[in-house]
Structure formats: structure tokens, C-alpha cells
VEXBA-880152 format. One line per field, with one value per residue (C-alpha): residue in one letter; x, y, z; residue number from 1. Coordinates in steps of 0.02 Angstrom, whole numbers. Each point is the difference from the previous one (the first is absolute). Layout:
<atoms>
res [a ...]
x [X ...]
y [Y ...]
z [Z ...]
n [NUM ...]
</atoms>
This chain:
<atoms>
res [m s d t a l m p i p g q i d p v p v a r d i t p r a d g r t d l l g l p k v r i a e l f v t a g l d a k a a k l r a k q v f h w l y h r g v t e f e a m t d i a k t m r p w l a t r f v i g r p e i i e a q h s i d g t r k w l l r t d d g h d y e m v f i p d e a r g t l c v s s q v g c t l n c t f c h t g t m r l v r n l t p g e i v g q v m l a r d a l g e w p k g r m d f v v p e d s g d e e s e y t a d g r l l t n i v m m g m g e p l y n f d n v r d a l k l v m d g d g l a l s k r r i t l s t s g v v p m m a r c g e e i g v n l a v s l h a v t k l v r d e i v p i n r k y g i e q l l q a c a d y p g a s n a r r i t f e y v m l k d k n d s d a d a r e l v r l l r l y d l p a k v n l i p f n p w p g a i y e c s t p e r v k r f s n i v f e a g i s a p v r t p r g r d i d a a c g q l k t s a q k v s r a e i d r l l a e k q a e m d a r]
x [-82 136 103 123 169 60 113 177 29 140 52 76 8 -137 -130 -17 -172 -117 -32 -187 -137 -142 -27 -49 -177 -56 -140 122 -79 105 -41 -2 4 161 36 10 -91 152 25 -186 5 151 -93 -152 110 77 -176 -47 -60 80 101 -133 -139 114 43 -184 -52 145 -54 -179 48 125 -138 -122 134 82 -128 -160 64 -90 54 -109 19 -189 -20 107 -146 99 77 -102 -98 82 172 -29 -2 160 83 -73 66 179 15 -58 -4 50 2 107 -87 -63 40 -51 -65 13 -75 79 -98 80 -62 163 -24 123 -10 98 21 64 87 -46 151 -48 96 -77 25 -94 -67 -74 -123 6 -145 12 -117 84 82 5 170 36 159 59 120 136 70 -55 107 155 187 55 -20 -32 -4 -148 -111 -109 7 189 -17 -74 98 -2 -100 -11 -38 -180 -45 -69 -173 16 54 -130 -126 6 -58 -136 -59 -7 -107 -112 -20 -31 -127 72 12 -90 -175 -112 34 145 -58 135 -30 -116 -35 34 -152 -63 -154 19 -79 109 -22 96 184 40 165 -10 103 163 38 170 101 180 114 155 120 31 -73 97 167 127 -72 170 50 -148 26 -61 -163 -36 37 -113 -142 10 0 -168 -63 55 -60 -129 -100 -2 -1 63 75 125 181 -9 -119 117 145 132 93 174 117 143 35 111 41 -186 -55 46 -90 -153 -5 34 -109 -143 6 -99 31 142 -1 155 1 140 -37 173 134 158 84 1 -188 -56 112 -98 -179 12 136 6 97 152 -8 -59 47 -91 111 -30 -186 -17 102 -118 -145 82 16 -178 -82 -146 33 -40 -84 -163 40 97 82 -79 116 -83 67 -68 16 90 22 182 60 -22 -109 120 18 170 -80 -125 136 106 -151 -19 186 -2 -152 78 170 -76 -119 -148 -180 -61 -144 26 -138 23 -77 -39 65 -140 27 -11 31 186 53 156 -42 -120 -82 71 -106 -123 102 160 -84 -68 169 85 -133 19 189 -23 -145 98 134 -129 -32 -175 -3 -177 -33 -96 -156 6 -141 -63 101 -141 11 190 -16 108 171 125 -133 -38 35 -115 -133 11 148 -112 -153 -2 -17 -164 -67 49 -83 -157 -4 22 -141 -115 42 -35 -166 -50 43 -98 -152 -6]
y [1045 -63 124 -129 -18 -172 -87 -22 -165 -81 -150 -116 138 1 134 150 -8 148 40 24 -85 108 71 185 38 150 40 13 -140 -146 -177 -114 -161 -96 79 -89 60 91 100 42 63 109 79 32 88 106 44 63 -142 -30 -159 -97 41 -33 -174 -43 66 -88 -166 27 56 -144 -125 74 21 -172 -115 70 73 165 146 139 71 25 -190 -15 -13 -10 172 152 80 167 -79 -79 163 54 -160 12 176 -50 -182 -125 -190 -36 -143 -22 76 -134 39 -168 -166 -160 -171 -156 -147 -105 117 96 187 139 183 145 126 179 92 176 68 -84 -164 -166 -174 -165 -132 -172 -111 -188 -104 -187 -125 7 171 172 78 185 41 169 125 89 123 97 -89 -101 21 -182 -22 -188 -42 -121 121 134 110 -1 99 148 138 12 154 -9 -107 -21 68 -111 71 -40 -178 -39 95 -142 -120 120 24 -188 -23 141 -86 -170 71 -86 137 -39 75 61 61 -65 -54 102 158 120 163 153 98 -72 -93 -99 -173 -130 -184 -135 -13 -136 -44 -64 -150 61 -23 85 -125 24 141 -13 145 -53 146 141 42 -79 3 -2 159 83 -90 127 38 -184 -46 137 -46 -186 37 85 -150 -117 111 -94 161 32 -113 -144 -110 -128 17 -181 55 134 -33 125 -34 67 -16 -11 162 -98 136 27 -181 -25 162 -63 -156 93 154 -67 -189 -48 -145 22 -33 19 33 -121 -44 -70 -106 63 168 23 -24 89 149 15 -24 67 134 31 -164 99 92 -141 -170 -165 -59 160 -12 -181 31 144 -121 -127 137 67 15 -118 -110 -183 -151 74 168 -43 128 4 9 73 -72 63 -131 71 -109 -53 124 -74 -155 -145 -158 65 161 -100 -107 153 80 -155 1 183 -19 -151 84 143 -118 109 -38 34 -7 37 86 -35 142 -20 157 123 89 187 111 11 -144 -90 -166 -143 -113 -173 -139 -86 -160 90 85 -167 -84 141 -13 -189 11 122 -99 -162 85 28 184 62 74 38 85 161 13 166 116 159 -13 75 162 2 -40 -156 -12 113 89 149 166 146 -1 188 -25 -97 113 177 147 46 -175 7 171 -70 -147 118 111 -151 -58 174 6 -167 63 161 -99 -103]
z [-606 115 99 66 -84 -51 124 -67 -88 99 -104 129 132 130 -41 113 82 -1 183 23 98 -68 -173 13 -58 -101 124 145 101 66 -53 152 -101 32 169 169 155 69 -160 -11 180 -41 -145 110 128 -137 -58 174 111 169 19 96 -123 -148 65 23 -170 -85 75 -59 -175 -17 39 -125 -133 3 80 -73 -163 25 -110 74 175 8 4 159 120 162 -34 53 -141 36 -19 -170 -102 88 -62 -175 -30 45 -47 -129 -12 -177 -122 -155 -151 -118 -182 -71 68 -102 29 -75 -67 139 138 23 25 -38 46 -74 141 10 141 57 -93 -163 -13 -53 71 4 119 -35 94 -36 68 29 82 170 -4 -78 -28 -26 -95 67 -79 100 -128 -153 -129 41 -6 -15 -188 5 -185 7 96 -81 156 -19 -162 95 81 189 46 190 150 52 171 139 -39 -185 43 133 -106 -125 135 54 -178 -30 155 -62 -168 79 122 151 131 163 4 139 175 103 173 85 -103 91 -94 107 -55 -162 53 -162 -11 -84 -31 90 -48 -127 -83 -177 -53 -73 -183 14 103 -60 -53 -108 -23 -179 -98 -80 79 117 178 85 -92 89 163 128 -89 -37 182 67 -119 41 187 -25 -99 141 144 105 23 -186 -153 110 -136 67 -52 -55 -137 -66 -118 -52 -162 -32 -148 122 95 118 130 38 13 184 46 -94 108 162 -23 -105 24 -153 -118 -123 -187 -106 -187 -43 -183 -39 82 -87 10 -189 -22 158 -39 -163 57 180 -10 188 2 -56 167 114 -71 18 142 101 -34 53 158 44 -27 116 131 -21 171 25 -151 37 -76 62 -81 -155 -113 -172 -149 -154 -163 -167 -137 -153 -152 -29 130 175 -24 -31 104 53 63 102 78 40 84 109 40 54 111 84 17 101 91 -46 51 -176 -119 -185 -100 -185 -100 -185 -85 -35 -167 -24 -153 -39 112 -60 83 -30 128 24 -72 118 -16 50 148 59 -17 98 136 13 26 144 74 -7 106 136 -35 -41 -175 -57 -166 23 -106 -95 53 -80 -161 -103 100 19 185 5 80 -90 -102 112 -83 22 -132 -7 -115 -121 10 -68 119 -86 32 184 17 -82 122 147 -63 -18 176 70 -93 76 174 -27 -57 161]
n [1 2 3 4 5 6 7 8 9 10 11 12 13 14 15 16 17 18 19 20 21 22 23 24 25 26 27 28 29 30 31 32 33 34 35 36 37 38 39 40 41 42 43 44 45 46 47 48 49 50 51 52 53 54 55 56 57 58 59 60 61 62 63 64 65 66 67 68 69 70 71 72 73 74 75 76 77 78 79 80 81 82 83 84 85 86 87 88 89 90 91 92 93 94 95 96 97 98 99 100 101 102 103 104 105 106 107 108 109 110 111 112 113 114 115 116 117 118 119 120 121 122 123 124 125 126 127 128 129 130 131 132 133 134 135 136 137 138 139 140 141 142 143 144 145 146 147 148 149 150 151 152 153 154 155 156 157 158 159 160 161 162 163 164 165 166 167 168 169 170 171 172 173 174 175 176 177 178 179 180 181 182 183 184 185 186 187 188 189 190 191 192 193 194 195 196 197 198 199 200 201 202 203 204 205 206 207 208 209 210 211 212 213 214 215 216 217 218 219 220 221 222 223 224 225 226 227 228 229 230 231 232 233 234 235 236 237 238 239 240 241 242 243 244 245 246 247 248 249 250 251 252 253 254 255 256 257 258 259 260 261 262 263 264 265 266 267 268 269 270 271 272 273 274 275 276 277 278 279 280 281 282 283 284 285 286 287 288 289 290 291 292 293 294 295 296 297 298 299 300 301 302 303 304 305 306 307 308 309 310 311 312 313 314 315 316 317 318 319 320 321 322 323 324 325 326 327 328 329 330 331 332 333 334 335 336 337 338 339 340 341 342 343 344 345 346 347 348 349 350 351 352 353 354 355 356 357 358 359 360 361 362 363 364 365 366 367 368 369 370 371 372 373 374 375 376 377 378 379 380 381 382 383 384 385 386 387 388 389 390 391 392 393 394 395 396 397 398 399 400 401 402 403 404 405 406 407 408 409 410 411 412 413 414 415 416 417 418 419 420]
</atoms>
């Protein structure tokens, strides 16, 4: 069971982050996943290596960890055989624990994951013809209480660490089988004598990342930034910042820092164009209003016609879907001279939801009004609805499955591993 207390629920006050970059392990070893080279070297020095050796080993381990996806030190063939047990007794390269994996009829995949201290969260992979997008969570639960979002009905437990965030990307690459294989030309084993095949890099299925899973990324800024820097590192996962999008509900004071320190694409959960409606469905609007939010968008570093800001707009029947709403959206985007794209999202139902989805005719009419004003307004095709993986549906399945059932699934998974 969890040994981490719930984070205080702040209402419209910014939550106090839990300061941690590594979750302590019961076996006393330190998980290196989520750490940059400099931090790994520091830990090696603390464990007894001199500074020069620590720097070299950190560089080697970083390569194997992030570029090759290796989880065992024994597989790191350019590190001396005598050194590998020393590493293995003090450190570990972890992955999020998989509690449940679901596969939608449309190809979407969802994983229920668990942290080392017993908290559950989710991630989703959405394949398309030309891309594969991973929807990554930043927190266990959420504090924003958006009324159309299932995640918003959860309590906020804690922030995810950089390792727990980047671990979702690593786990997806594991599942998709797209780590490079074979020997790297520039890797020369110190004393292994191992024969390996030529190095080959598989074609990538995971091409894009969106920070749109559970939680508000800008309320866990430091850990999200540090995780995404590892994802973008040319010596590691090497995914371009142009293929990463961070979605915020409007934490205005952190938006400029996001552009300056991370530099990824920005998406904004707008969902309404009047104070009355947005106060209801996106309560953070009571703290940072629409005008403040749109000005922060106008000031976002790097925004341009080539890198437009995406405005997410969930279509709620008789709530925010009128012609007048569409025209007001156009007016606001023009007023702030925003390089914008609008994603219209049909509302995805979940048990207990108080809203209905707008009719297809109403969604199309809304889209046409925005399009006719010269602003792109595609309608997002719902994906993964049958496994509750669509936008706004994420809420840890552990709350829907009994503890006995989860324990049974874990036992079955362990039995499968033991049989291999």
C-alpha cells in the first residue's frame, strides 16, 4: 500500500510541490532512470568512485540507459565486467510497474502504471498512419477539478518524478520494440570479448509526445522540464522539441518559463470563451482569467505561424457550442493576434458526467465558422473510448478494479515472468 500522504487540495491556490527527484526504494538501491549525466556522476562519486571515473561511467550508463533502452548493467558491454556488479549492487534502472495493459479496437493502447511507493497513474499510445503519439501523465491525480474531465474527479496525490515521467516514454518504446539493436560502431567493450551483430536502428513508431495525461504539467514544472530535456537530449532519446506538446489549463505565471526553459509546442485547454462558462468548467479561470491567459499565449516564446499554439475546445451540448461562442472565439484569437489552431474535441462520456456531447451537426457548424475566419479548426476523432483512454477519460482503473483483482493480475504477471 501507499506510504505517501495526499497532497493538500488547494482550490484556486497553487499546490505545494513535493520536492523529490527519486522515489526511495525498499531495497536501498538508487534508480537512475530520469537522471541526467551530471546527477548520475554525482551519485557515482557518493558511492565511492573518483570524479574522473564517475564522469566516464556516467557517460557510458547514460548512453545505454536512454539511447539503447537497457535495464541491466550486465548488458553494458563497454563497461568492464568487474565494474558491472559494483553498479548492480548500488543502482537500478527501473521502469514503471505495469498493473494493466489495454488495447482498443482502434489500435489505441492504455497502461495502468504504479509507482514504487504504491500510487497509480495512466499513459496512452495513439497510433496513426503517419505518426504515433504518446500521451504522458505528469501527476498522480489532478487538482484543477475541470468539471468535464474524469481525471478532475480524483484527488491530487503527488507530482511524478522525472524518472516516472520519462519512464512512460521508455516503457512505450519497450512495448513497441523500437530500441536500437546490435553493436554501436563506436562502442568497444573493455574486456568482454562479446560478439555482437551490426548496429541497426528500427523505424520509430513513437514519433510524438503530448503532456496531456493525468495532471497539470505546469504545476510540476521542474520535474516535467527535467524529464523532457532527457527526451530531447541528442545523446539519449533524441526526440525533437517540435514533436513535443505541453498542454496547460492556464497556469499563467509558468507559461513563459515553459517556452524559455523547455521550448516545446504549447497547447491550451480553453474550452470556453466567456468568464461565466469557463469559471464553471475550468475553475482555474477564477484565478487566471481568459484575458490573462491569452496575453500569456501572445507572449509565449517561439510561437509563430510555423509553430502555432493549439487551443483545445471540448464540445459540450448547449454549454459552449453556439454560433455566438464560435464567433467570440474568433474575435479573441484575432484580438490577441495569436498564431492559433483550434482542436475541437467531441466530449467523451464517463460515469457520472453532467454533460452531453454536442451533436455532429453542431460541431461541424462551429468548426465551419472558425475555418471561414481563416483559423484551422479540425474536429478530433475520438480514440480509445472503449477502454476509457480518450481525452478527458483518464482516471486510474485501480479505482474501478478491486484490490483482490489487481493482486490476482499481478500474481499472473509474475507467474508468466517466472515461466520464461
